[in-house]
Structure formats: structure tokens, C-alpha cells
Phi, psi and omega in degrees: 000333176300320180298314179298312181300314182295316182292323177294320176298323177295319177297320180297318180296328180272004182059040180239040182306143172289122181258128190240141169255128178250122180252116183103120182236045167285205184302316183288312182296317179296319177298320179295316178302315179297315183295318180297332182294348180254009184250123175288133177094004180215130187231131171280074194289325184231121183239128189233133174209147179302325171263099189299335177299326178290327176294316177298316181298323178299317179291318179298319181294338178274359178096008177283132180291143181302328180290345180262004181252122176256130175260120183201147170246014179261121181300320180298315180291323178297314179300315180297315182294318179295320178295333178273003177085014178274160169267148182233136171247137184213169183257339192251119188295331182297339179291334178298325185272348185253343182297133189301314191269000180283128180268325186214147179243133177249125176266109178244031185273324183075008181257120188306309183291325176298317179298320179295314182294315182296320179297313179301315181294321178297315180297317180298329180262014175059045174247141172295143180238123180251122188259106161273005183260077179294337180299319177282319184300323182293339183262313187231015179304315182302318182284327176293320177299316179297316180297321179295317178299318179296329181272352179081023177237173185258131167249126188207146164284180188253140164301147178094325169292154186300319175300320178294322178293321176297319182297328177299315177294318182297312179297322178297309184295314180293322183295331179257012167096014177276161175262115182274131184254324184204150176224160177176186186227160173274157173229140188293325188209168178298151177288133173245102186293346181261003180301137176214172185301327179292318182294321186259003189305311183296317179295322180297313181297323178294334181266359182074026180246155170287141182305322180292329178294313180294321178299322178293331173289311188288325179279000173091352184300315181299319178299317181293322177295316180296320178294326176298318178295321176298317181297314183289345176271335187242339187090358178286154183228163175291142178291321174222161178304128179084350183077166181282323177058045183289165169256129185200162167263176183296319186296332184266358184299320182293333177290313181290318184268060168225168184292156180303320180289349177259006180097005181259203183241001186272143172276337183200165171263175184079043187239161175240142184203182176225159185223131172274133178114354180237008178294146011265028186271174173233159187219165176212136177252131182222168175211183177212153177266359185262122183298323180297323179290323174302316179299318182290323178295322177293318176301326181274014175065033177269002179105175186279349182078187004283349177256149184226159185240133166255136185223129174251112192279011181205158164214130189258022177042232189292346178292340176264353182303328176306331177298315180293319178301315180297312181299322179293314186281326185267319185250355182060040184235153176265151169282318176204138180210156183282062185289340179275356183084202180267100178250342178224163183222139171268097188276170186248135181228141180292131180276341180204173174296133182228153183248154172304134184099341177293142171272140174272182177222196188265179176307134180079021182260211186257347193248329186219159171222170184249154172219166182256141178214157172300142181299319184296328177287315179300320179294315181298323184267003175065035184278145186264130172298136184294335178292347176271349182276132174215186185290351176266002179275124183242137176284140174247004176221154171292145181226135178271153175306131180087357181278142178287139181268124179248161183301325183287355176272351195238150163249115189244158172282105185272003182262356179290152179299318185292325178294313181295321177296318182294320178296321177294319179298314180297324183286320187260341185232348186288000000 
């Protein structure tokens, strides 16, 4: 971090600040705008929201003077204002990818199709794209990553998001020669598969969240999507559909995350999972084949082995995103990306009994929730990624509560960017 801090200060002195466009000013986007306002050498220069007042409010809350904020939907005026050192608030996300002086675009929308469209436009306009939108990344991340590499720009998930925090542990352990056996994240509470916006509405508003966002956390969909992103970045897969989701403390993780024949619960190593009782942290289980290293790890109070745990007790979500922005712009590197391709899938399951003709809704809604499965199983069983489901998706068959949703059950909007990208990904990379 000293290197990042020093280099950013150097950029600021040379008046070569990294200029960033932030799309979406919900909790994550607003937090990022505020955090960047305290960093020398990095500027939240262009802030975009469908409700431009929220974009302005994000800048004002970060301490930007109202006189320094220009509201515009004109690319010409935006370019002129940015060159004059002003901050700009706008309504149209495509302007983030077209503004001349913008170095990197951050997607903080959480909407799968928006993430797909914004990423494609950023790549086409040779801008680095930073995804706080794991919902899109879990569906079409592999093909977007490939397109970005071909264009010479960076496609990346974010430091601070749980997949990015896990990747930090993974790169550390692999980089110094350990054998990684399992990775995963903590979850705050047990999964409630029936959670919906009405049930969680009051709690969501008290937390400053949209009800559908909180419902997506509580029904487990968000956890499954994040584990899918971890899997596609590392090649690790769920041990069982949905993961084991045990309750444990840190000290007992190595006992649970060992093979059944070793007294644990795993059928295999190389898995991704989640644990109740260790949130908000992320974890990694590793081992070594060298007896001398076992002795040294025990001496270093890492436990008796043969498996050991690395634990990061926090993840600061979008407050850590500046690390990713810097790495993308300065080193042309990703914090986390789906380099392993599509190895896992966040599949779709009916949240209640549904009838032919019913319209479905989005993540965190009333009709469906997500679970994690191996991609090869999902492909064989014709299972639909939950990130492809939206309010224009109609059932053509009756579906029972808990039933897996397959493509042949649905009439889908095939004109969305994310649908077309996913079909191309399955055809060329599946």
C-alpha cells in the first residue's frame, strides 16, 4: 500500500490524477465517491445515476462544493467541464465510457444487464471496467474478461468485495507455495429461502438498503453469486449444490474442511463454500506436503495441521475499490477476474409455487432465489443462471416451490445484452 500511496501522490503532483466514472450511487457507489475524495491522485470526476440528484448528493456528501459540480447529459459539455477540473453529474451511463479524460469506469449498479452493457461499452471505448456488479460477472464475466484482454484494457472485480478479499488470500497462499484446499466467505445469518422485499422492507430501510438487495442477501442468492465469482476466478467448485453452509468458529474450520475419510465433511478438495459464524470475514484452508513446513507452521501457532486456516476478518466493499482502480490504471492488472472460465453457475430455483403465464422478477424478489452448482452439471440439466432472470421472463410451465428452473420452462427476452453475451459465451467458451 505504500507503493500505491506514494505513486498516487506522485501522480497528483504531476497533475495526472486518475479520473474515474462511477455509475450507480446506491450504498456502494456513494461510499466509493466519498472514499475517493480523500485520496490524492484519484478523482471521482464523473458520477452517474438515473436520478441525477442522487449523483449530485454523492458528490456533495464527499465535500465537493456545489459550484464545482456541473450537471449535464451532453458529451461535449462533460468533456469540457472535466478538462476544466470540474466534477460532473449525469443521468446516462454510456457517457461514462465515452468521456475523453476518464481512465476507468466503476459499475456499482448491481443490475445484471446494465453491467453487461456498461462493460461492453467500456471495453469498446478502451476504458478499464471495475465491477462491483457481481450479479453480471457471475453470468458473463468470462467472455467480458476475454474481450477486455483482446482490447488491451482491464476487466476486474473489486478489492473489498468478498470474492476480491478471498482472491487476496488465494494469491498469497499460492504465491508462497502452499496447496490451497478450500476457500470461502462468512455469512451473517442462516439462509431464509422465503425472504422477499415485503418481509425485509422495514429492516432494509433502517439499514439504508433497497428491500430487494437485503432480500437477496437473506435468501442466500448474493452468497451463491459471490461464490460463483470465486469459483470462476480460481477453478474451485462447490462440494455439493448450494455448499455445506456450516456454522463454525475460526478454530474449527480446519476440522470441518477436511475430507470425510479424515474426519471432515468434504467429498473432495478444491472447493468453495460459506460459513455462518465468521462474518464479515473470508477464509482459506491450505496444507503442505513438506514435514519441515508443518513443523514451522506449528511453531508459528497456526495449529497442529495437517490443514491450516488463513482468515481475513473484514472486507470493506467499495471502500477498498480504489485499490483495484489503481492496479488497473497503473499496472494494467485485475484484483480478481474469471480467468478459469465458467466452472460454476448461480442457478435459479422457484421461491414459491408458480403457474404457467406468471412473470418472474429479479434477484431478491418474490419468485426465485439462487444456488451454486458446477457449470458442467448446470449445462447438462439445462439450468438457467439467475442473472438472466428479469421481470420480462414468463413461465410457460407450472413450477413447484423448490424446483430448479430450466430454459424450457421459460419465455425470455432474448434481446438483452446479457442474454446475447451469455449465448455467445456458452457457444465459444462453454
